[in-house]
N, C-alpha and C positions, 0 to 999 in steps of 0.2 A: 542572288543569294550570296554570291561571291562578292559581286559589286558590294554591297551591303556592308559586310564581313569587313573588304577592305575599307571603307569611307569610315566603319569603325574605327577600326585599330588605329586610321591617320589621323582621326578628330581627339583619340584617346594621345598620341603622341605630340602632334600641337598644343594640346592642353596639359600635357606635363612639362611641355618644353616653355611654355609659358609662365611657369610657375619662377622659374626662376628670373624674370624678368619685372617682376610684381613687385620691385621696392628693395626685397629683403638682401640685407646686408649677411652674409658668413666668410667676408674678408676681414681678417683681423685688421687690417691696416687702415681699411675704412670704416669700420667701428670704433676704431682710437681716433680716427680724424674725424668722427659726428662727436665725440666726444668735448674733443679739443675745439672744434669750432662752437662747440655749443655749451662750454662750459658753465657760463654763468647764469644758462638755465639749469642745468644740472646742480651746480649750485645751491642756486633759490630753492630745488626743491628737495635737497637737504634740509637747508635751514628749515623750511617750514613744515615738510611731512606729507606735501602735497605733491605727488608724481603725473597727477593727468595733466599736465601742459607738456609734457614730455612725449603723451600717446598724440599727440599732433604733431609733432615733428619727424620731417620726409626719412625713412630707415627707421625706424623703431615701428613695429606692428603691434606691441599692448605694451600695458605693464602688469606685473603682477607683486602686489603688497604680500610679503609673507610677515610670521611675529616678529623674525629678526633679520631684514632684508626687503629692499625694492630690487623685482628681475626686471630689467627693461629690453626684453626680447626683440634683436635687430633681424636672425632668421634662423633660418634650421634646414636639415635635410634629412630622407632615410624615412623608415617608416618600422614602426612595429620594436625591435629588441634592437635594428641599427642605424640611430640615431642620433643625430648631432645638433647642439642647440648652440648659437652664437648671440652673448649678453653681455649687457653692463649692468653689475650689481653695486649698489650701495647700502651698505652696513657700517654698523659702530663697531662692530664685535672684530675679531678674529677671523681673518676668510677664512681661513681651519677650520675654524668648531663652523662657522655656517654650509660651508660647502662638505665637511665629513660628519656634519651632528647628527644625521639621521641613520646613517649607514651602517651597519653591522661589519661584517668584512673589515680588513685589516688597507690600508693603502702604504704604498714607499713613495715617500716625496721624492721629488728631482727638481732641484735647480732646471731651468730653461729657461737661459735668454733674461728679459727682466721678471721675470713668475716664476710659478713650479708649474710642476707636473705631477698631477696625483693618480699614483698607477694602481689600481685592486690587484691586493697580492694573489688571489683567490679568482680572477676572472677577467674580464676584457673590459671592463667601463674606465673610465680615464677624464680626468679633469683638469684643467690648465687656469689660473689665474695669475695675472700679472694688475699691479697697481697703478691706475691711474691718478691717484689724490683725491684729497676732500673724502673719502673714506669711498670709492668709487675704483670698480675694477671691472677689467675685462674678462670676462671670463667664456671658457668652452665647454660645455658638456658633450661625453659622445659617450651612449650607450650601446 
């Protein structure tokens, strides 16, 4: 029985450790590089409104279409209430209105590098957005 539990624990550890090797991108530098190396494809997606071709791109996990933006999901980590997402967003609106449009609590906006960090005043949620050009943004979401 002890051996079975040890094998089960080891299997779980190996499975969890391989998640980071699945092609997910959680590095800002790598995600911005992904955009830069494929800017023509991103621009075509924005011009046509068809983002499905981006889903086959190495480093893109999936594309989610919303009313006011497209979220190109590159990676994430954590579980439940402690979750982080790393994405590229496209929108024709101001990024602030898209990031904060559905949230009830107030946020402090803090300039950070080439972008801005949005910190929840009464909570621990935090977002970061940095313009990439052509309506695209590098976005981090921390819950």
